[in-house]
Structures are given as structure tokens and as C-alpha cells.
C-alpha angles and dihedrals in degrees: 000000000000118000117192132182132176113230118199130189103217091180128099091234133065115263150169133234133184107224109206129196121204131178133201123202103213096201121016138162089247133027111273131186116284089234116016117193109234103164146359139182133193107225127193115206131187117225108290093004124139124203130185111229119201131197127183121214110200135159091281094056097037096049131087141184114267126213091277092056094252119138108234141169115213127201118234147093121319139180122215123203127194127186148093095296143010092270094063117138096206103108145153137185131234138174123223115207 
């Protein structure tokens, strides 16, 4: 799954931002974090510049260790959040089959 977001520096000075990607598994076989950090990128932007930031969610990033210590990937409904912190309101939904 490819997640993309456009990041714009609306300031008149150059800057940096850490773009963070979190997921939430809405229904899982075990309790998972409400927002689980799955990726981040430090981005430098010139004043007024816009950059497209891409993240890839694959089996390695979507999986977790179950109670038996086995690494698994479960199908189901997920939410993905992207922003500068874990309290971001920019979100989307996806279903993993």
C-alpha cells in the first residue's frame, strides 16, 4: 500500500519537518497500539516549497508478533495517519485482504 502526502512550507524561511506515519488496526486478534508508528522521514523544505512524501506499507510493516511469538499479518480494516506528530488529524482508511 502506497501512502502519499504533499508537504508545503508556507513560511518565508527554509525549514525542516519530521513527517510521521501511524497505523491503527481496528480489529485484531490481540490488543495493538491505538496509533503505531510505522514510518517517518525528515524533510527539508525551502521557503514556499512543496514536496510529495511517500511511504510503503508492506507485510513487514503491517505485521506484528502474536502471543506465541510468531510474526503474522492479519487481514482487516485499518486507519492510517500522517502528520508531524501522533495527534495528527490527517487520516484515511484501508482494508487488507
